[in-house]
C-alpha positions as CSV (number, residue, x, y, z in Angstrom):
1,X,107.0,109.6,95.3
2,X,109.0,112.0,97.5
3,X,108.5,112.4,101.2
4,X,106.8,115.8,100.7
5,X,104.5,114.3,98.1
6,X,103.6,111.5,100.5
7,X,103.0,114.0,103.3
8,X,100.8,116.1,101.1
9,X,98.6,113.1,100.2
10,X,98.4,112.0,103.8
11,X,97.3,115.5,104.8
12,X,94.6,115.5,102.2
13,X,93.4,112.0,103.4
14,X,93.5,113.0,107.0
15,X,90.5,115.3,106.8
16,X,87.0,115.0,105.4
17,X,84.1,117.5,105.0
18,X,81.2,117.1,107.3
19,X,79.3,115.3,104.6
20,X,82.1,112.8,104.1
21,X,84.1,114.0,101.1
22,X,87.8,114.3,100.7
23,X,88.9,117.6,99.0
24,X,91.7,117.6,96.5
25,X,92.8,121.1,95.5
26,X,94.2,121.1,92.0
27,X,95.4,123.5,89.3
28,X,93.0,124.5,86.6
29,X,94.8,122.4,84.0
30,X,93.7,119.3,85.9
31,X,90.1,119.8,84.7
32,X,90.9,118.2,81.3
33,X,92.0,115.0,83.1
34,X,89.1,115.0,85.6
35,X,86.1,115.7,83.4
36,X,85.6,112.0,82.3
37,X,86.1,110.3,85.6
38,X,83.2,108.7,87.5
39,X,82.8,108.9,91.3
40,X,84.0,112.5,91.7
41,X,82.6,116.0,91.7
42,X,84.6,118.8,90.2
43,X,84.1,122.4,91.4
44,X,85.7,125.2,89.5
45,X,86.8,128.0,91.8
46,X,88.5,130.4,89.5
47,X,92.1,129.7,88.9
48,X,91.8,126.4,90.9
49,X,89.7,123.3,90.8
50,X,88.5,121.4,93.9
51,X,87.7,117.7,93.5
52,X,85.3,116.0,95.9
53,X,85.7,112.3,96.4
54,X,83.9,110.0,98.8
55,X,86.1,106.9,98.4
56,X,89.4,107.1,100.3
57,X,91.2,104.7,97.8
58,X,90.0,106.7,94.8
59,X,91.2,109.9,96.5
60,X,94.6,108.4,97.2
61,X,95.0,107.1,93.6
62,X,93.8,110.4,92.1
63,X,96.0,112.5,94.4
64,X,99.0,110.4,93.4
65,X,98.3,110.8,89.7
66,X,97.7,114.5,90.0
67,X,100.9,114.9,92.1
68,X,102.9,113.1,89.5
69,X,101.7,115.6,86.9
70,X,102.3,118.5,89.2
71,X,98.6,119.4,89.2
72,X,97.9,118.8,92.9
73,X,98.0,121.9,95.1
74,X,99.7,121.0,98.4
């Protein structure tokens, strides 16, 4: 993982919503990968998808996988 990718993931993990979710902004193409995963909520917002995750470790793993496939919006 590059330095910018690592910084992107750390920035995502630095903030949570008031109700305790990490938000992962993704490209629309990520919806095919995300639809079968447990422990996440997927919100379609037009040309983007936002993934809500409660678990920090799951958010980190998911962000790394999406970044590797160039689907994470940083």
